[in-house]
GUTORDREN-904261 format. One line per field, with one value per atom (N, C-alpha, C, O): residue in one letter; atom name; x, y, z. Coordinates in Angstrom, 3 decimals. Last residue first. Layout:
REM residues N
res = c(A/...)
atom = c(CA/...)
X = c(X/...)
Y = c(Y/...)
Z = c(Z/...)
REM end
This chain:
REM residues 77
res = c(Q/Q/Q/Q/A/A/A/A/Q/Q/Q/Q/T/T/T/T/P/P/P/P/A/A/A/A/I/I/I/I/S/S/S/S/Q/Q/Q/Q/H/H/H/H/Q/Q/Q/Q/Q/Q/Q/Q/L/L/L/L/V/V/V/V/N/N/N/N/V/V/V/V/L/L/L/L/T/T/T/T/S/S/S/S/L/L/L/L/H/H/H/H/Q/Q/Q/Q/E/E/E/E/H/H/H/H/T/T/T/T/R/R/R/R/V/V/V/V/Y/Y/Y/Y/Q/Q/Q/Q/N/N/N/N/L/L/L/L/A/A/A/A/Q/Q/Q/Q/Q/Q/Q/Q/I/I/I/I/Q/Q/Q/Q/P/P/P/P/N/N/N/N/H/H/H/H/S/S/S/S/I/I/I/I/S/S/S/S/A/A/A/A/T/T/T/T/A/A/A/A/A/A/A/A/C/C/C/C/Q/Q/Q/Q/K/K/K/K/I/I/I/I/L/L/L/L/M/M/M/M/E/E/E/E/E/E/E/E/N/N/N/N/S/S/S/S/I/I/I/I/S/S/S/S/D/D/D/D/A/A/A/A/I/I/I/I/Y/Y/Y/Y/N/N/N/N/L/L/L/L/E/E/E/E/K/K/K/K/P/P/P/P/S/S/S/S/L/L/L/L/A/A/A/A/Q/Q/Q/Q/M/M/M/M/Q/Q/Q/Q/T/T/T/T/N/N/N/N/Q/Q/Q/Q/M/M/M/M)
atom = c(N/CA/C/O/N/CA/C/O/N/CA/C/O/N/CA/C/O/N/CA/C/O/N/CA/C/O/N/CA/C/O/N/CA/C/O/N/CA/C/O/N/CA/C/O/N/CA/C/O/N/CA/C/O/N/CA/C/O/N/CA/C/O/N/CA/C/O/N/CA/C/O/N/CA/C/O/N/CA/C/O/N/CA/C/O/N/CA/C/O/N/CA/C/O/N/CA/C/O/N/CA/C/O/N/CA/C/O/N/CA/C/O/N/CA/C/O/N/CA/C/O/N/CA/C/O/N/CA/C/O/N/CA/C/O/N/CA/C/O/N/CA/C/O/N/CA/C/O/N/CA/C/O/N/CA/C/O/N/CA/C/O/N/CA/C/O/N/CA/C/O/N/CA/C/O/N/CA/C/O/N/CA/C/O/N/CA/C/O/N/CA/C/O/N/CA/C/O/N/CA/C/O/N/CA/C/O/N/CA/C/O/N/CA/C/O/N/CA/C/O/N/CA/C/O/N/CA/C/O/N/CA/C/O/N/CA/C/O/N/CA/C/O/N/CA/C/O/N/CA/C/O/N/CA/C/O/N/CA/C/O/N/CA/C/O/N/CA/C/O/N/CA/C/O/N/CA/C/O/N/CA/C/O/N/CA/C/O/N/CA/C/O/N/CA/C/O/N/CA/C/O/N/CA/C/O/N/CA/C/O/N/CA/C/O/N/CA/C/O/N/CA/C/O/N/CA/C/O/N/CA/C/O/N/CA/C/O/N/CA/C/O/N/CA/C/O)
X = c(71.474/70.561/71.302/70.691/72.274/72.699/71.787/71.375/69.846/70.708/71.095/70.348/68.276/69.113/70.073/71.024/67.958/67.741/68.707/69.831/67.086/68.072/67.739/67.289/65.569/64.902/65.848/65.455/67.231/66.015/65.306/64.536/69.223/69.544/68.289/68.301/68.692/68.351/68.601/68.226/69.646/68.244/67.800/66.654/72.376/71.560/70.072/69.313/73.160/73.249/72.381/71.718/72.701/71.975/71.991/70.967/74.564/73.131/72.291/71.284/76.937/76.633/75.150/74.540/76.697/76.781/76.427/75.698/76.706/75.567/75.553/74.506/79.270/78.079/76.833/76.002/80.831/80.913/79.672/79.101/80.146/79.868/79.846/78.957/81.156/79.720/79.323/78.281/83.854/83.172/81.663/80.966/84.321/84.376/83.768/83.222/84.036/83.183/83.152/82.082/86.115/84.718/83.744/82.745/88.309/88.077/86.617/85.957/88.052/87.870/87.617/86.805/88.713/87.359/87.055/85.940/91.369/90.464/89.003/88.153/92.320/92.345/91.423/90.765/91.954/91.274/91.207/90.161/93.659/92.232/91.445/90.388/96.150/95.608/94.099/93.354/96.352/96.268/95.703/94.865/96.525/95.435/95.252/94.128/98.882/97.566/96.391/95.372/101.448/100.654/99.253/98.515/102.675/103.074/102.272/102.411/101.392/101.470/101.848/101.405/100.900/102.304/102.491/103.618/98.155/98.973/100.442/101.157/97.215/96.968/97.888/98.345/97.943/98.585/98.398/99.317/96.228/97.679/98.408/99.380/93.711/94.109/95.623/96.228/93.777/93.629/94.084/94.762/94.042/95.047/94.976/96.006/91.705/93.041/94.104/94.976/89.720/89.755/91.155/91.719/90.312/90.435/90.493/91.238/89.723/91.077/91.294/92.337/86.965/87.866/89.312/90.040/86.110/85.918/86.840/87.435/86.777/87.384/87.264/88.220/85.103/86.565/87.274/88.257/82.629/82.992/84.505/85.117/82.761/82.682/83.055/83.723/82.724/83.887/83.914/84.973/80.146/81.324/82.595/83.449/78.617/78.598/79.817/80.451/79.189/79.487/79.553/80.449/78.174/79.604/80.020/81.082/75.452/76.166/77.673/78.378/74.960/74.820/75.550/76.194/75.364/76.207/76.155/77.181/73.305/74.716/75.662/76.652/70.761/71.334/72.773/73.387/68.787/69.872/70.389/70.444/65.240/66.556/67.593/67.304/63.311/63.605/65.007/65.859/61.032/62.382/62.479/61.816/58.160/58.696/60.068/60.248/56.859/58.027/58.639/59.552/55.291/55.635/56.920/57.966/53.095/54.426/54.679/54.327/50.010/50.735/52.032/52.057)
Y = c(-25.398/-26.540/-27.831/-28.898/-22.391/-23.511/-24.698/-24.974/-19.787/-20.727/-21.830/-22.167/-18.329/-17.570/-18.473/-17.978/-18.990/-19.382/-18.623/-18.317/-16.433/-17.386/-17.738/-16.884/-14.484/-15.764/-16.828/-17.974/-12.324/-12.141/-13.458/-13.546/-13.253/-12.973/-12.886/-13.339/-13.449/-14.602/-14.363/-15.190/-11.068/-11.394/-12.526/-12.551/-11.301/-10.268/-10.563/-10.329/-13.379/-13.550/-12.540/-12.888/-12.105/-13.338/-13.556/-13.875/-10.022/-9.716/-10.936/-10.818/-11.469/-10.735/-10.399/-10.479/-12.396/-13.338/-12.668/-13.239/-9.957/-10.872/-11.832/-12.054/-8.993/-8.236/-9.122/-9.039/-10.933/-10.740/-10.017/-10.400/-10.448/-11.758/-11.638/-12.175/-7.853/-8.096/-9.430/-9.532/-8.386/-7.505/-7.668/-7.628/-9.903/-10.574/-9.707/-10.239/-7.840/-9.030/-9.717/-10.076/-6.099/-5.641/-6.822/-6.802/-7.809/-7.254/-6.832/-7.169/-8.197/-9.337/-8.863/-9.447/-5.626/-6.124/-7.326/-7.466/-5.637/-4.698/-5.075/-4.867/-7.552/-7.833/-6.896/-7.322/-6.148/-7.428/-7.739/-8.141/-3.937/-3.743/-5.020/-4.974/-5.216/-4.399/-4.233/-4.373/-6.278/-7.179/-6.432/-6.966/-3.931/-4.865/-5.845/-6.190/-2.687/-2.073/-3.021/-2.929/-4.188/-4.324/-3.772/-4.323/-4.282/-3.181/-3.186/-2.281/-4.985/-5.313/-4.071/-2.961/-4.290/-4.476/-4.805/-4.891/-4.054/-2.910/-3.062/-2.065/-6.552/-5.418/-4.249/-3.536/-7.969/-8.283/-7.152/-6.827/-6.799/-6.750/-6.998/-6.312/-7.424/-6.026/-5.897/-4.991/-10.230/-9.544/-8.088/-7.580/-10.646/-11.144/-10.426/-10.056/-9.434/-8.979/-9.403/-8.609/-10.961/-9.503/-8.982/-8.191/-13.520/-13.241/-11.741/-11.304/-13.162/-13.515/-13.193/-12.657/-12.651/-11.640/-11.896/-10.960/-15.112/-13.882/-12.784/-12.059/-16.825/-17.001/-15.738/-15.345/-15.856/-15.847/-15.957/-15.260/-16.411/-15.029/-14.914/-13.984/-19.190/-18.428/-16.968/-16.358/-19.814/-20.175/-19.367/-18.917/-18.846/-18.274/-18.580/-17.709/-20.567/-19.124/-18.458/-17.602/-23.028/-22.818/-21.323/-20.875/-22.522/-22.782/-22.576/-22.013/-22.280/-21.131/-21.300/-20.334/-24.903/-23.803/-22.558/-21.862/-26.192/-26.540/-25.431/-25.065/-25.110/-24.854/-25.158/-24.453/-23.801/-24.868/-24.497/-23.663/-20.875/-21.620/-22.675/-22.455/-20.769/-20.544/-21.407/-22.529/-19.890/-20.802/-20.498/-20.027/-17.405/-17.953/-18.892/-18.708/-17.572/-17.464/-18.132/-19.262/-17.897/-17.022/-16.843/-16.034/-20.279/-19.951/-19.139/-19.639/-19.454/-19.869/-19.412/-18.292/-20.801/-19.680/-20.189/-21.226)
Z = c(-10.671/-10.571/-10.642/-10.574/-8.986/-9.818/-9.590/-8.463/-8.927/-8.255/-9.213/-10.132/-10.607/-9.685/-8.917/-8.312/-14.109/-12.721/-11.803/-12.200/-16.437/-15.924/-14.480/-13.716/-17.467/-17.225/-16.665/-16.450/-17.726/-16.956/-16.652/-15.696/-19.471/-18.075/-17.210/-16.065/-22.118/-21.293/-19.809/-18.979/-23.100/-23.307/-22.392/-21.943/-22.468/-21.825/-21.958/-21.017/-24.199/-22.745/-22.011/-21.033/-26.643/-26.308/-24.795/-24.190/-26.481/-26.517/-26.164/-25.467/-26.645/-25.408/-25.345/-24.278/-29.303/-28.186/-26.859/-26.047/-30.721/-30.809/-29.629/-29.021/-30.095/-29.703/-29.713/-28.808/-31.362/-29.916/-29.397/-28.376/-34.038/-33.436/-31.908/-31.247/-34.279/-34.453/-33.838/-33.189/-33.925/-32.970/-33.068/-32.054/-36.196/-34.898/-33.797/-32.830/-38.127/-38.162/-36.806/-36.316/-37.392/-37.344/-37.334/-36.615/-37.877/-36.538/-36.408/-35.425/-40.616/-39.711/-38.285/-37.567/-41.425/-41.692/-40.806/-40.303/-40.675/-40.010/-40.255/-39.389/-42.495/-41.056/-40.283/-39.334/-44.910/-44.684/-43.187/-42.677/-44.487/-44.737/-44.451/-43.820/-44.230/-43.131/-43.278/-42.309/-46.786/-45.637/-44.437/-43.711/-48.238/-48.508/-47.348/-46.985/-47.252/-47.025/-47.268/-46.584/-45.610/-46.828/-46.564/-45.747/-43.252/-44.134/-45.431/-46.254/-40.002/-41.422/-42.227/-41.931/-37.448/-37.818/-39.300/-39.786/-37.236/-36.824/-37.222/-37.324/-37.951/-38.853/-38.515/-39.409/-35.666/-36.937/-37.937/-38.688/-33.783/-33.594/-34.908/-35.223/-34.868/-34.680/-34.540/-35.111/-34.777/-36.061/-35.956/-36.849/-31.987/-32.928/-34.269/-34.833/-30.932/-30.527/-31.527/-31.880/-32.215/-32.370/-32.056/-32.812/-31.235/-32.664/-32.944/-33.821/-28.502/-28.921/-30.404/-30.781/-28.649/-28.083/-28.509/-28.839/-29.704/-30.482/-29.976/-30.773/-27.560/-28.878/-29.727/-30.395/-25.530/-25.359/-26.706/-26.956/-26.725/-26.397/-26.246/-26.771/-26.830/-28.074/-27.845/-28.680/-24.121/-24.936/-26.231/-26.669/-23.513/-22.841/-23.630/-23.793/-25.121/-25.376/-24.741/-25.359/-23.910/-25.330/-25.647/-26.363/-21.334/-21.517/-22.971/-23.239/-21.937/-21.373/-21.528/-21.821/-22.760/-23.718/-23.227/-24.012/-20.303/-21.453/-22.510/-23.084/-18.719/-18.373/-19.539/-19.735/-20.953/-20.128/-19.763/-20.427/-20.758/-21.376/-20.415/-19.205/-20.487/-19.910/-20.625/-21.041/-23.360/-22.267/-21.761/-22.514/-24.496/-24.390/-23.204/-22.183/-26.483/-25.131/-25.071/-25.527/-28.819/-28.840/-27.458/-27.289/-30.654/-29.278/-29.277/-29.691/-33.335/-32.891/-31.462/-31.094/-34.280/-33.717/-33.105/-32.442)
REM end
C-alpha cells in the first residue's frame, strides 16, 4: 500500500515554488503585452496560448502551496 500522506515542504522547496510563481507571473505579463502589440494574428494566437499555459502552471503552483498550507510548520525551523 502506498503512503499518500503529504510531508511539509522544505524551505528550499518553498523558495523554488516562490521563484517559479514569480517567473510564471512575469511570463504571463510579457506574453500578454507582446500579443497586444503584435499585428500578426498567428503570433497573437500563439502568445495568447502561452498566456493560458502559464496561467495553468501558476494555478498548479498555487494549488500545491494551498495543499501544503495545512501541514506547514507555524514557526521557522
